[in-house]
C-alpha positions as CSV (number, residue, x, y, z in Angstrom):
1,M,122.6,49.9,128.0
2,S,118.8,50.5,127.9
3,N,116.3,48.6,130.1
4,V,113.7,46.5,128.2
5,L,111.6,45.8,131.4
6,E,111.3,47.5,134.7
7,A,109.3,46.9,137.9
8,K,108.9,50.0,140.1
9,Q,107.8,49.7,143.7
10,L,105.7,46.7,142.7
11,S,103.3,45.1,145.2
12,R,100.6,42.4,145.0
13,S,98.4,41.4,147.9
14,F,95.3,39.3,148.3
15,D,92.5,39.4,150.8
16,E,92.4,36.1,152.7
17,A,90.3,35.2,155.7
18,E,89.9,38.9,156.9
19,R,93.5,39.6,156.5
20,Q,95.7,40.9,153.7
21,L,98.3,38.4,152.3
22,V,101.2,40.2,150.8
23,I,103.0,38.2,148.0
24,I,105.1,40.9,146.3
25,N,106.3,43.7,148.5
26,N,107.6,47.0,147.1
27,L,109.8,45.2,144.6
28,N,112.1,46.9,142.1
29,L,113.7,45.2,139.1
30,S,115.5,46.4,136.0
31,V,116.4,44.1,133.1
32,A,118.9,45.4,130.5
33,A,118.7,44.5,126.8
34,G,120.2,41.0,126.2
35,E,120.6,40.3,130.0
36,R,120.0,36.8,131.3
37,L,118.4,36.8,134.8
38,A,117.4,33.8,137.0
39,I,114.8,34.1,139.8
40,I,114.9,31.4,142.4
41,G,112.9,30.9,145.6
42,S,111.0,28.4,147.6
43,S,107.7,27.0,146.5
44,G,104.9,29.5,147.4
45,S,107.3,32.4,147.5
46,G,105.4,34.2,144.7
47,K,107.7,33.5,141.7
48,S,104.8,32.8,139.3
49,T,102.8,35.8,140.7
50,L,105.8,38.0,139.9
51,L,106.1,36.6,136.4
52,N,102.4,37.2,135.7
53,L,102.8,40.8,136.9
54,L,105.9,41.4,134.7
55,A,103.9,39.9,131.7
56,G,100.9,42.1,132.3
57,L,98.8,39.1,132.9
58,D,98.0,40.3,136.5
59,T,97.5,43.8,137.8
60,P,99.7,45.0,140.7
61,T,98.1,46.3,143.9
62,T,100.6,49.2,143.8
63,G,103.5,50.2,141.6
64,E,104.0,49.6,137.9
65,V,105.7,47.5,135.2
66,V,107.3,49.3,132.3
67,I,107.9,47.4,129.0
68,G,109.4,49.1,126.1
69,G,109.0,52.5,127.8
70,E,105.3,52.0,128.4
71,S,103.7,51.6,131.8
72,I,101.4,48.6,131.1
73,S,99.0,49.1,134.0
74,Q,97.9,52.3,132.3
75,L,97.1,50.6,129.0
76,S,93.8,49.2,127.7
77,E,93.6,45.4,127.7
78,N,93.9,45.4,123.9
79,R,97.0,47.5,123.9
80,R,98.5,45.4,126.7
81,A,97.9,42.3,124.5
82,E,99.6,44.0,121.5
83,L,102.6,44.9,123.7
84,R,102.9,41.4,125.0
85,N,102.8,40.0,121.5
86,S,105.4,42.4,120.2
87,Q,107.8,42.8,123.2
88,L,107.6,39.6,125.1
89,G,108.0,35.9,124.5
90,F,106.9,33.1,126.9
91,V,108.2,29.6,127.7
92,F,106.4,27.5,130.3
93,Q,107.1,24.3,132.1
94,F,104.5,22.6,129.8
95,H,105.0,23.7,126.2
96,H,101.3,24.7,125.4
97,L,101.8,24.0,121.7
98,L,98.6,23.8,119.7
99,P,98.2,20.0,119.1
100,E,96.4,20.3,115.7
101,F,99.2,22.3,114.1
102,S,102.7,21.4,113.0
103,A,105.9,22.7,114.7
104,L,106.3,25.2,111.9
105,E,102.7,26.4,112.1
106,N,102.9,26.8,115.9
107,I,105.8,29.2,115.4
108,A,104.1,31.0,112.5
109,I,100.8,31.7,114.2
110,P,102.0,34.4,116.6
111,Q,103.5,36.2,113.6
112,L,100.3,36.0,111.6
113,L,98.4,37.4,114.6
114,A,100.9,40.4,114.5
115,G,100.1,41.0,110.8
116,V,103.1,39.3,109.2
117,S,102.5,37.7,105.8
118,V,102.3,33.9,105.5
119,H,105.4,33.8,103.4
120,D,107.5,35.8,105.9
121,A,106.0,34.0,108.9
122,Q,106.9,30.6,107.4
123,K,110.4,31.8,106.5
124,R,111.2,33.0,110.1
125,A,109.6,29.8,111.5
126,N,111.9,27.7,109.4
127,Y,114.9,29.8,110.4
128,L,114.1,29.4,114.1
129,L,113.5,25.7,113.8
130,D,117.0,25.5,112.3
131,Q,118.4,27.5,115.2
132,V,117.0,25.0,117.7
133,G,118.1,22.0,115.6
134,L,114.7,20.9,114.4
135,S,114.6,21.6,110.7
136,S,113.8,18.0,110.0
137,R,110.8,18.1,112.3
138,A,109.0,21.2,110.9
139,Q,105.9,19.3,109.7
140,H,105.6,17.1,112.8
141,K,102.7,17.8,115.2
142,P,103.5,18.0,118.9
143,A,102.3,14.4,119.6
144,K,105.1,13.2,117.3
145,L,107.8,15.1,119.1
146,S,109.7,14.2,122.2
147,G,109.4,16.3,125.4
148,G,112.7,18.1,124.7
149,E,111.7,18.7,121.0
150,R,108.4,20.2,122.1
151,Q,110.1,22.5,124.5
152,R,112.6,23.6,121.8
153,V,109.7,24.4,119.5
154,A,108.2,26.4,122.4
155,I,111.5,28.4,122.7
156,A,111.4,29.1,118.9
157,R,107.8,30.2,119.2
158,A,108.7,32.6,122.0
159,L,111.2,34.3,119.7
160,A,108.8,34.4,116.7
161,N,108.1,38.1,116.9
162,T,111.7,39.1,117.8
163,P,110.7,40.1,121.4
164,A,112.9,42.3,123.6
165,C,112.5,39.8,126.5
166,V,111.5,36.2,127.0
167,L,109.8,35.2,130.3
168,M,110.3,31.6,131.3
169,D,108.5,29.6,134.1
170,E,110.5,26.4,134.9
171,P,111.4,25.8,131.2
172,T,113.3,22.6,132.1
173,G,111.2,21.5,135.1
174,N,109.4,18.8,133.2
175,L,112.5,17.3,131.5
176,D,115.0,14.6,132.5
177,P,118.5,16.0,133.3
178,H,120.0,15.1,129.9
179,T,117.1,16.7,127.9
180,A,117.1,19.7,130.3
181,Q,120.8,20.3,129.5
182,D,120.0,20.1,125.8
183,V,117.3,22.7,126.1
184,E,119.6,25.0,128.3
185,H,122.1,24.9,125.5
186,Y,119.6,26.3,123.0
187,L,118.4,28.9,125.4
188,L,121.9,30.3,125.9
189,K,122.7,30.0,122.2
190,L,119.7,32.0,121.2
191,N,120.4,34.6,123.8
192,Q,123.9,35.1,122.5
193,E,123.0,35.1,118.8
194,Q,119.8,37.2,119.0
195,G,120.5,39.4,122.0
196,V,117.1,38.8,123.6
197,A,116.9,39.3,127.4
198,Q,115.8,36.3,129.4
199,I,114.1,36.1,132.8
200,V,113.8,32.5,134.0
201,V,112.0,31.3,137.1
202,T,113.6,28.0,138.0
203,H,114.4,25.4,140.6
204,D,117.2,24.2,138.3
205,H,120.3,25.6,140.0
206,A,122.6,24.5,137.1
207,L,120.5,26.6,134.8
208,A,120.4,29.5,137.2
209,K,124.2,29.5,137.6
210,R,124.5,30.0,133.8
211,M,122.6,33.3,133.9
212,D,124.2,36.7,134.2
213,R,122.4,37.4,137.5
214,V,120.7,35.2,140.1
215,L,118.0,36.8,142.3
216,E,116.1,35.1,145.1
217,L,112.5,36.0,145.9
218,T,112.1,36.1,149.6
219,E,109.5,37.9,151.7
220,G,108.1,39.5,148.6
221,R,111.4,41.1,147.5
222,L,114.3,40.2,145.2
223,V,117.8,39.7,146.8
224,E,121.0,39.3,144.8
225,V,122.5,35.8,145.2
226,N,126.3,35.8,145.3
């Protein structure tokens, strides 16, 4: 099975008060197509820094991230953005939906930016809304949706351009337990039906246990959790 994302000898350090603070330390990671991976760790361990490096939103001090066979640190910012839009999807703790647009429009916009026609973008947006159980809410703007519904729209938006991998930063962290369980159901359902790899940074141990692998970020490196 091919890898959709790889980190090779990845390091990230910052200069702080005349010393070097190492956050990520010679880290290696391979994520196979369709694999579900959870990353856990204490607050301040560098989980969000790692996610930003994997997404090409931050530049490593040393090492490289390879997405779809391309080493992203060697790319121009424009090409990096294109690769993110085509190969990666993102779900955050806060949904970051555009408030002035409907649920359907929020899912269509990434496709339009990728050059998809309005007709095809709306067709896929309607399909994804159906997949997350929100067909009846297609024309509702975020303010008219519940927290769980907004997060489900965000999940659908992350899948808009059929990415190889979706990166998630505490996707259930802002939800009550019942709503979080509902969102988890759709995350796993979409993984199984569409074969998209998932990397989720989470404090939610129930969600982590439902992934194929659980890794803990400690002292800048990933350790397999039994």
